[in-house]
PLY file of the C-alpha trace (Angstrom):
ply
format ascii 1.0
element vertex 267
property float x
property float y
property float z
element edge 266
property int vertex1
property int vertex2
end_header
6.19 -4.75 -15.63
3.60 -2.36 -16.94
1.01 -4.97 -16.16
1.75 -5.17 -12.36
-1.81 -4.52 -11.24
-3.11 -7.38 -13.45
-0.40 -9.66 -12.08
-1.37 -8.90 -8.46
-5.13 -9.24 -9.11
-4.47 -12.63 -10.83
-2.43 -13.86 -7.88
-5.69 -13.68 -5.81
-7.80 -15.45 -8.52
-5.20 -18.39 -8.74
-5.61 -19.07 -5.17
-9.24 -20.13 -5.60
-10.16 -23.83 -5.63
-10.29 -25.94 -8.74
-7.31 -23.75 -10.33
-5.87 -24.77 -13.43
-2.72 -26.76 -13.92
-0.54 -23.76 -14.81
-1.76 -21.89 -11.54
-0.97 -24.95 -9.50
2.57 -25.00 -10.61
3.11 -21.35 -9.48
1.42 -22.29 -6.21
4.03 -25.13 -5.83
6.76 -22.68 -6.48
5.47 -20.42 -3.87
5.21 -23.38 -1.44
8.81 -24.29 -2.21
10.05 -20.90 -1.48
8.13 -20.82 1.91
9.81 -24.32 2.66
13.07 -22.70 1.96
12.47 -19.69 3.99
11.82 -22.04 6.94
14.55 -24.58 6.41
17.54 -22.26 5.95
17.14 -20.26 9.13
17.30 -23.45 11.21
20.18 -24.65 9.18
22.04 -21.33 9.60
21.65 -20.90 13.47
22.44 -24.52 13.96
25.71 -23.83 12.25
26.45 -20.89 14.31
25.63 -22.56 17.67
27.76 -25.65 16.75
30.73 -23.93 15.55
30.74 -20.77 17.67
31.29 -18.59 14.67
29.36 -15.58 13.15
28.56 -15.66 9.61
29.70 -13.13 6.91
27.46 -10.37 5.97
26.46 -9.64 2.53
26.98 -6.41 1.17
24.54 -4.20 -0.91
25.93 -1.02 -2.53
23.63 2.10 -2.97
23.54 1.18 -6.93
22.50 -2.34 -6.43
19.69 -1.38 -3.92
18.42 1.32 -6.27
18.26 -1.07 -9.29
16.46 -3.69 -7.22
13.85 -1.28 -5.83
13.48 0.65 -9.20
12.02 -2.56 -10.65
9.54 -3.08 -7.78
8.69 0.42 -6.94
9.83 2.44 -9.90
7.39 4.54 -12.35
7.56 2.27 -15.43
4.64 0.10 -13.88
2.72 3.25 -12.99
2.47 5.00 -16.51
-0.34 3.11 -18.14
-2.62 2.51 -14.87
-2.31 6.28 -14.06
-3.27 7.42 -17.64
-6.12 5.00 -17.53
-7.48 6.45 -14.30
-6.90 10.10 -14.99
-7.62 10.22 -18.78
-10.80 12.50 -18.27
-9.26 14.70 -15.58
-7.68 18.11 -15.88
-3.82 18.55 -14.96
-4.73 20.22 -11.58
-6.73 17.15 -10.34
-3.87 14.82 -11.64
-1.45 16.70 -9.78
-3.43 16.34 -6.63
-4.09 12.81 -7.21
-0.42 11.98 -7.94
0.55 14.00 -4.61
-1.79 12.16 -2.51
-0.81 8.70 -3.89
2.92 9.49 -3.15
2.11 10.70 0.31
0.13 7.39 0.97
2.91 5.37 -0.50
5.44 6.84 1.66
3.27 6.37 4.83
2.54 2.87 3.84
6.24 1.97 3.31
7.22 3.60 6.55
4.50 1.55 8.51
5.46 -1.57 6.72
9.08 -1.26 7.47
8.57 -0.55 11.24
6.43 -3.62 11.51
8.17 -6.00 9.22
11.57 -5.14 10.56
10.53 -5.60 14.22
9.04 -9.03 13.46
12.12 -10.23 11.50
14.37 -9.17 14.19
12.09 -10.90 16.84
12.46 -14.21 15.01
16.25 -13.75 14.99
16.62 -14.48 11.24
20.24 -14.37 10.19
21.53 -11.87 7.58
22.60 -14.25 4.76
19.00 -15.93 5.00
17.47 -12.39 4.85
19.50 -11.67 1.81
18.55 -14.74 0.21
15.04 -14.00 0.71
15.52 -10.82 -1.01
17.32 -12.50 -3.91
14.46 -14.99 -4.18
11.88 -12.18 -4.40
14.07 -10.16 -6.93
14.62 -13.35 -9.16
10.75 -14.11 -9.10
9.68 -10.67 -10.00
12.24 -9.83 -12.63
11.51 -13.29 -14.33
7.72 -12.45 -14.30
8.48 -9.01 -15.78
10.58 -10.53 -18.56
8.19 -13.32 -19.43
5.36 -10.80 -19.57
7.06 -8.69 -21.82
8.02 -11.41 -24.16
4.57 -12.90 -24.33
3.19 -9.45 -25.51
0.59 -9.35 -22.69
1.35 -5.54 -21.82
-1.31 -3.30 -20.53
-2.48 -0.66 -22.92
-3.88 2.80 -22.34
-7.59 2.65 -22.48
-10.70 4.79 -21.48
-11.53 4.87 -17.85
-14.90 3.05 -17.13
-15.85 5.38 -14.48
-14.67 8.99 -13.22
-11.71 8.84 -11.03
-11.78 10.46 -7.52
-9.35 11.44 -5.06
-10.30 8.49 -2.90
-8.60 6.38 -5.49
-5.06 7.89 -4.76
-5.07 5.41 -1.77
-6.34 2.27 -3.48
-5.59 1.15 -6.13
-3.14 3.77 -6.99
-0.86 3.83 -3.86
-1.45 0.28 -3.09
-1.02 -2.04 -5.05
0.19 -0.04 -8.08
3.00 2.07 -6.73
3.65 0.12 -3.32
3.47 -3.45 -4.76
3.63 -6.40 -2.16
7.01 -7.51 -3.53
8.20 -3.83 -3.31
7.20 -3.77 0.45
9.00 -7.18 1.11
12.22 -5.79 -0.67
12.27 -2.59 1.34
11.63 -4.55 4.70
14.47 -6.79 3.70
16.96 -3.97 3.02
15.94 -2.08 6.03
16.51 -4.96 8.27
19.93 -5.58 6.59
20.84 -2.13 7.45
20.51 -2.94 11.14
21.84 -0.33 13.40
24.07 1.48 10.78
22.57 4.79 10.50
24.43 5.57 7.27
22.88 2.38 5.65
19.39 3.26 6.95
19.71 6.80 5.55
20.86 5.22 2.17
17.86 2.99 1.99
15.54 5.68 3.07
16.96 8.25 0.48
16.74 5.63 -2.36
13.15 4.96 -1.66
12.56 8.64 -1.37
14.07 9.33 -4.81
12.15 6.53 -6.37
8.97 7.84 -4.88
9.82 11.25 -6.38
10.31 9.77 -9.83
7.09 8.00 -9.58
5.47 11.42 -8.72
7.24 13.25 -11.73
6.39 10.28 -14.14
2.58 10.55 -13.23
2.63 14.15 -13.77
3.92 13.63 -17.36
2.49 10.12 -18.03
0.93 10.85 -21.32
3.81 12.59 -22.79
6.19 9.73 -21.69
4.06 6.98 -23.09
3.53 8.98 -26.45
7.32 9.61 -26.92
9.18 6.84 -25.25
6.64 4.12 -24.46
8.37 1.63 -26.70
11.79 2.51 -25.48
10.50 1.87 -21.81
9.48 -1.55 -22.70
12.84 -2.38 -24.20
14.54 -0.95 -21.10
12.11 -2.97 -18.82
13.19 -6.24 -20.50
16.97 -5.31 -20.15
16.41 -4.21 -16.49
14.56 -7.46 -15.99
17.21 -9.71 -17.33
20.02 -7.92 -15.29
17.99 -8.25 -12.23
17.32 -11.97 -12.86
21.07 -12.62 -12.94
21.42 -10.27 -9.82
18.75 -12.25 -7.86
20.52 -15.53 -8.66
24.03 -14.04 -7.60
22.43 -12.98 -4.29
20.83 -16.50 -3.72
24.15 -18.42 -4.42
26.18 -15.99 -2.47
23.81 -16.42 0.62
24.10 -20.21 0.13
27.79 -19.96 0.43
27.72 -17.77 3.46
25.35 -20.07 5.08
27.40 -23.20 4.30
25.05 -24.98 2.11
27.45 -24.50 -0.91
31.28 -24.47 -0.83
33.75 -23.27 -3.02
32.03 -20.38 -4.25
33.76 -17.44 -5.94
30.93 -15.10 -6.63
0 1
1 2
2 3
3 4
4 5
5 6
6 7
7 8
8 9
9 10
10 11
11 12
12 13
13 14
14 15
15 16
16 17
17 18
18 19
19 20
20 21
21 22
22 23
23 24
24 25
25 26
26 27
27 28
28 29
29 30
30 31
31 32
32 33
33 34
34 35
35 36
36 37
37 38
38 39
39 40
40 41
41 42
42 43
43 44
44 45
45 46
46 47
47 48
48 49
49 50
50 51
51 52
52 53
53 54
54 55
55 56
56 57
57 58
58 59
59 60
60 61
61 62
62 63
63 64
64 65
65 66
66 67
67 68
68 69
69 70
70 71
71 72
72 73
73 74
74 75
75 76
76 77
77 78
78 79
79 80
80 81
81 82
82 83
83 84
84 85
85 86
86 87
87 88
88 89
89 90
90 91
91 92
92 93
93 94
94 95
95 96
96 97
97 98
98 99
99 100
100 101
101 102
102 103
103 104
104 105
105 106
106 107
107 108
108 109
109 110
110 111
111 112
112 113
113 114
114 115
115 116
116 117
117 118
118 119
119 120
120 121
121 122
122 123
123 124
124 125
125 126
126 127
127 128
128 129
129 130
130 131
131 132
132 133
133 134
134 135
135 136
136 137
137 138
138 139
139 140
140 141
141 142
142 143
143 144
144 145
145 146
146 147
147 148
148 149
149 150
150 151
151 152
152 153
153 154
154 155
155 156
156 157
157 158
158 159
159 160
160 161
161 162
162 163
163 164
164 165
165 166
166 167
167 168
168 169
169 170
170 171
171 172
172 173
173 174
174 175
175 176
176 177
177 178
178 179
179 180
180 181
181 182
182 183
183 184
184 185
185 186
186 187
187 188
188 189
189 190
190 191
191 192
192 193
193 194
194 195
195 196
196 197
197 198
198 199
199 200
200 201
201 202
202 203
203 204
204 205
205 206
206 207
207 208
208 209
209 210
210 211
211 212
212 213
213 214
214 215
215 216
216 217
217 218
218 219
219 220
220 221
221 222
222 223
223 224
224 225
225 226
226 227
227 228
228 229
229 230
230 231
231 232
232 233
233 234
234 235
235 236
236 237
237 238
238 239
239 240
240 241
241 242
242 243
243 244
244 245
245 246
246 247
247 248
248 249
249 250
250 251
251 252
252 253
253 254
254 255
255 256
256 257
257 258
258 259
259 260
260 261
261 262
262 263
263 264
264 265
265 266
């Protein structure tokens, strides 16, 4: 989790030609996920048209949404990169940098949700399929977090190679450190699942706002947090990751039952 930036950058490198065998396996997994995302909407809507029935809708409580988004947008993965960037800056500059990054992050998420939701609704993707997409994203992200922690490849604080400027609040701080690509995907999924229910939309928006507030506070006290509870945060990240792996699998299996691919499920 603390090495979220390196994971995102390495993903770009792995797409290059002549990639190693390990990277090729990850590309195959992503390709398989894309195939699933294409096949299951067709199957789902074929069943709806043939049987003339509407599918049951998956339910996501506020607590479940918070824990899912906390992994993808939360402050744990921000601490080390922010300390590395602002080590030589004073507290006033750090506060301005953190505030601008949060404002940019909120704007980016708002634009992404509006565009992504309209695109998903225009393709008429069924809600169970959309929920399964969120489950797959959650499972892959949580699994990568746990494997990264268990391998010991955790990013450590280090001296900044060049002085940080306020322009860095947009990139790389706001995107992709705070607003990760998979975080954007998760927020779009939850916003689309909320549909026209204003209470659900408000819940998703409030949770995202709360997490961004936690990110802002964490950046202001990043050095103190790493100094006193850095190890405890790593343990918490592993526990949270394992829980979310199970949660992602549960969402996937439940969505498969709703679509009709699996039967006799009691999840």
